[in-house]
C-alpha positions as a printed Julia matrix, in Angstrom:
236×3 Matrix{Float64}:
  19.64  37.99   15.61
  22.45  39.23   13.4
  24.15  36.1    11.73
  27.2   37.24    9.96
  30.14  35.97    7.79
  33.49  37.52    7.98
  35.92  38.02    4.94
  39.52  38.93    5.92
  42.81  37.99    4.2
  44.46  38.21    7.5
  43.97  35.3    10.0
  44.99  37.35   12.96
  42.32  39.98   12.18
  39.78  37.16   11.68
  40.44  35.85   15.11
  40.31  39.25   16.69
  36.98  40.07   15.01
  35.34  36.63   15.87
  36.45  37.28   19.73
  34.79  40.82   19.59
  31.61  39.18   18.12
  31.29  36.66   20.53
  31.15  39.45   23.28
  28.26  41.0    21.55
  24.6   40.0    22.21
  22.37  38.63   19.55
  25.44  38.44   17.08
  26.67  34.85   15.73
  29.52  34.5    13.44
  28.43  31.76   10.92
  31.67  31.31    9.17
  34.99  33.13    8.36
  36.86  33.37    5.0
  40.34  34.57    4.12
  39.91  34.21    0.35
  37.18  36.13   -1.5
  36.9   33.48   -4.2
  35.95  30.86   -1.67
  33.71  33.24    0.05
  31.82  33.84   -3.08
  31.57  30.3    -4.03
  29.68  29.51   -0.69
  27.93  32.74    0.53
  24.52  32.09   -1.28
  24.49  28.64    0.65
  25.03  30.04    4.04
  22.53  31.33    6.47
  23.57  34.82    7.38
  22.17  38.34    6.75
  25.22  40.33    7.31
  28.8   40.23    5.84
  31.9   41.85    7.48
  34.15  42.56    4.57
  37.87  43.79    4.7
  38.42  46.11    1.76
  42.16  45.56    1.24
  42.73  41.95    0.05
  45.08  40.71   -2.6
  43.48  39.6    -5.92
  40.03  40.99   -5.25
  39.21  43.88   -2.94
  36.22  44.03   -0.62
  34.58  46.77   -2.64
  34.65  44.33   -5.76
  33.14  41.51   -3.71
  30.42  43.98   -2.2
  29.31  44.79   -5.83
  28.51  41.12   -6.28
  26.32  40.51   -3.08
  24.98  43.89   -1.93
  21.72  43.16   -3.37
  21.21  40.06   -1.11
  23.38  40.75    2.03
  23.84  43.75    4.19
  27.66  44.7     4.43
  29.89  46.15    7.09
  33.3   47.23    5.78
  36.41  47.06    7.8
  39.77  48.72    6.73
  42.88  50.57    8.09
  42.62  52.98    5.16
  40.17  56.03    5.2
  40.48  56.86    1.72
  37.95  54.23    0.82
  35.1   55.7     2.74
  33.38  57.58   -0.08
  33.47  54.55   -2.49
  32.27  52.28    0.31
  29.21  54.3     0.9
  28.37  54.71   -2.65
  27.67  50.73   -2.51
  24.95  51.64    0.29
  26.67  49.77    2.88
  25.43  49.68    6.59
  28.8   50.94    8.0
  32.5   51.47    7.5
  34.6   50.6    10.5
  38.13  51.79   10.73
  41.04  49.43   12.05
  42.0   48.9    14.62
  38.36  47.93   15.43
  37.07  48.99   18.88
  34.24  46.91   20.54
  32.05  49.99   21.09
  32.49  51.0    17.31
  31.55  47.46   16.35
  28.38  47.51   18.51
  27.41  50.79   16.77
  27.74  49.22   13.38
  25.78  46.14   14.39
  22.92  48.34   15.9
  22.64  49.81   12.41
  22.56  46.46   10.83
  19.89  45.15   13.19
  17.6   48.16   12.32
  17.97  47.23    8.63
  17.61  43.44    9.03
  14.55  43.7    11.1
  12.79  46.16    8.84
  10.33  44.47    6.49
  11.33  44.87    2.97
   8.15  45.81    1.08
   7.95  45.19   -2.74
   6.79  47.76   -5.28
   4.05  45.37   -6.48
   1.26  43.18   -5.19
   0.68  39.72   -6.58
  -2.68  38.15   -5.8
  -5.74  36.54   -6.98
  -8.3   39.09   -8.75
 -11.36  38.96  -10.95
  -9.02  38.56  -14.06
  -7.06  35.66  -12.31
  -3.54  35.74  -10.72
  -2.38  39.41  -11.23
   0.76  41.6   -10.34
  -0.16  45.1    -9.54
   2.5   47.77   -9.35
   1.77  49.89   -6.21
   2.52  52.97   -7.84
  -0.13  52.45  -10.3
  -2.72  52.18   -7.27
  -4.93  55.39   -6.69
  -7.53  54.06   -4.12
  -8.79  50.89   -2.52
 -12.17  50.38   -0.89
 -14.04  47.24    0.44
 -16.27  45.55   -2.13
 -19.98  46.34   -1.68
 -20.72  42.75   -3.21
 -18.35  40.84   -0.84
 -16.65  42.51    2.11
 -13.9   39.97    2.0
 -12.78  41.54   -1.37
 -11.26  45.03   -1.99
 -11.73  47.04   -5.14
  -8.86  48.89   -6.47
  -8.94  51.99   -8.76
  -5.65  52.29  -10.74
  -4.36  55.62  -11.9
  -5.86  55.31  -15.42
  -9.45  54.55  -13.92
  -9.36  50.79  -14.38
 -10.88  48.8   -11.5
  -9.54  45.49  -10.11
 -10.91  43.3    -7.56
  -8.66  41.67   -5.13
 -10.17  38.48   -3.86
 -10.48  37.57   -0.26
  -7.86  39.77    1.29
  -8.03  41.76    4.48
  -7.06  45.36    4.95
  -4.46  44.27    7.61
  -2.82  42.05    5.11
  -3.25  44.56    2.38
  -1.55  47.4     4.26
   1.39  45.17    5.1
   2.07  44.7     1.36
   1.73  48.53    0.63
   4.7   50.96    1.03
   3.8   52.71    4.36
   4.98  56.15    2.95
   2.77  55.91   -0.04
  -0.63  54.79    1.4
  -2.88  55.7     4.29
  -6.08  54.0     5.5
  -8.83  56.69    6.07
 -11.46  54.72    7.48
 -12.57  51.39    7.97
 -13.43  50.55    4.44
 -11.1   52.77    2.42
  -7.26  53.29    1.52
  -6.03  56.22   -0.47
  -2.74  56.59   -2.17
  -1.38  59.88   -0.93
  -0.31  61.01   -4.45
  -4.3   60.79   -5.04
  -5.13  63.51   -2.29
  -6.13  66.81   -3.77
  -7.62  68.51   -0.56
  -7.18  67.39    3.09
  -9.19  68.74    5.99
  -9.74  67.14    9.38
 -12.74  65.37    8.53
 -12.5   64.9     4.79
 -10.29  64.05    1.91
 -11.07  65.32   -1.65
  -9.12  62.93   -4.0
  -8.08  63.68   -7.63
 -10.0   60.52   -8.91
 -12.95  61.7   -11.0
 -16.35  60.18  -11.09
 -18.17  60.27  -14.47
 -15.46  62.85  -15.58
 -17.08  65.58  -13.49
 -17.06  65.11   -9.6
 -14.08  63.8    -7.6
 -14.3   61.04   -4.99
 -14.67  62.29   -1.43
 -13.58  60.41    1.73
 -14.68  60.66    5.23
 -11.92  60.44    7.72
 -12.67  57.93   10.6
 -11.89  59.22   14.15
  -9.56  56.43   14.65
  -7.29  57.28   11.74
  -7.24  61.27   12.0
  -4.09  61.18   14.13
  -2.05  58.85   11.95
  -3.12  60.99    8.99
  -2.06  64.04   10.54
   1.29  62.72   11.42
   1.95  61.66    7.72
   1.25  65.35    6.83
   3.36  66.7     9.68
   0.71  68.2    11.44
């Protein structure tokens, strides 16, 4: 469900946009504003995930408003002026819709927004109980993960510098949901590897860049269940 807030200095434009939104499934207009300052005072307290901002407004432009809220809200710009397009997309907005707005074009913008709103935003760190207490681990520092041989509920993590940390009572399923999908892959039932730690990849085995005793490198056997997904990650 898209819950949107509208900001436009023209009341007729607001009425027309609300009318269009009411005709589109799974879209709810939470509130509409015609004053940027009032909008900014209230936006943090509203239950919404998308803001539709007019660009040309007296006192404060939609671009200026977007700079203040783009970290927390998805944004669609509306404007009658095409010259703002480049600057609008520099703010990484969902879409830029030219006025007069057509229903079909607005639907396209909402479809883009739905994909972004529904996609889980994965953090670049994991915060969990470990053998050294509550710990924050930055995912870019993780080289390899395996099920602990002492307690299968725990997971041993080897960092890029060789440090080992034990995550306490955490399933692989939950752990994978925390990790950036593009950077990690499960190799078998007991092991996950950071793609940056893969040295050689074959259909049955992965040789990592993680050394053991300063001489040999960790080798991982690829489980049959995971072969296809690994091949897809490498474009095979």
